[in-house]
C-alpha positions as CSV (number, residue, x, y, z in Angstrom):
1,M,321.9,110.6,90.7
2,N,319.7,107.8,89.6
3,I,316.0,107.9,90.1
4,D,315.7,106.0,93.4
5,Q,318.3,108.1,94.9
6,A,316.0,111.2,93.6
7,V,312.7,109.5,95.0
8,E,314.5,109.0,98.6
9,G,315.7,112.5,98.4
10,F,312.4,114.1,97.5
11,L,310.5,111.9,100.1
12,E,313.2,113.0,102.7
13,A,312.5,116.8,101.7
14,Q,308.9,116.4,102.2
15,A,309.2,115.3,105.7
16,G,307.5,117.8,108.1
17,D,305.8,119.4,105.1
18,V,303.2,117.0,104.3
19,S,301.7,114.0,106.2
20,V,302.8,110.5,106.5
21,T,300.1,109.3,104.2
22,T,301.1,111.9,101.6
23,R,304.7,110.8,101.8
24,K,303.7,107.3,101.4
25,W,301.2,107.9,98.3
26,Y,304.0,109.7,96.6
27,R,306.4,106.6,97.5
28,G,304.0,104.3,95.9
29,R,303.7,106.2,92.7
30,L,307.2,107.4,92.5
31,S,308.7,103.9,93.1
32,A,306.5,102.3,90.3
33,F,307.8,104.9,87.9
34,A,311.5,104.1,89.1
35,V,310.7,100.2,88.4
36,F,309.4,101.2,84.9
37,A,312.3,103.6,84.1
38,G,314.9,101.4,85.4
39,D,318.4,102.2,87.0
40,I,319.1,105.5,84.9
41,P,320.3,108.7,85.8
42,I,317.4,111.1,86.7
43,T,319.0,113.8,84.1
44,D,318.1,111.0,81.5
45,V,314.4,111.3,82.0
46,T,313.1,112.8,78.9
47,P,309.1,113.6,77.9
48,I,309.6,110.5,75.9
49,V,310.1,108.2,78.8
50,L,307.2,110.0,80.9
51,R,304.7,109.5,78.0
52,S,305.7,105.9,78.0
53,Y,305.3,105.5,81.5
54,R,301.7,106.9,81.0
55,A,301.0,104.6,77.9
56,A,302.0,101.7,80.1
57,L,299.7,102.7,83.2
58,V,296.9,102.9,80.6
59,D,297.7,99.4,79.3
60,R,297.8,98.0,82.8
61,G,294.0,99.1,82.9
62,L,294.2,101.7,85.5
63,S,291.5,104.1,85.9
64,P,292.0,107.9,84.3
65,H,291.9,108.9,87.9
66,S,294.6,106.7,88.9
67,V,296.8,107.7,85.9
68,Q,296.3,111.3,86.7
69,G,297.4,110.7,90.3
70,H,300.8,109.2,88.7
71,Q,301.2,112.1,86.6
72,R,300.5,114.5,89.6
73,A,303.2,112.9,91.5
74,L,305.8,113.1,88.8
75,R,305.2,116.9,88.2
76,R,305.6,117.6,91.5
77,F,308.6,115.6,92.0
78,F,310.4,116.9,88.9
79,R,309.2,120.2,89.8
80,R,311.4,119.9,93.2
81,L,314.2,118.4,91.5
82,L,314.3,121.6,89.3
83,T,314.2,124.0,92.1
84,A,316.8,122.2,94.1
85,G,319.4,122.2,90.7
86,A,319.3,118.4,90.3
87,I,318.2,118.9,86.7
88,D,318.3,121.3,84.2
89,A,315.1,120.8,82.6
90,N,311.4,119.5,83.9
91,P,310.6,116.6,81.4
92,A,307.1,116.6,83.1
């Protein structure tokens, strides 16, 4: 499963648990990560990839609050993937 597929599965699983606005918020942050990481399997995401993404967000000039939001979305995303058994370890 690649990152885009994992994001779509995550968003579908959130339906009914969170508001439409919250799902859009997750989509925005997780889609930005998917673009950054490229078309790689979700199991190939490592802490190094996540640190590189954080550095790229900082380099883009995002506020600390915005960077924190991206990180929060990624932590929830990877926690859900771990719980679902899609990954063996949480890189976040």
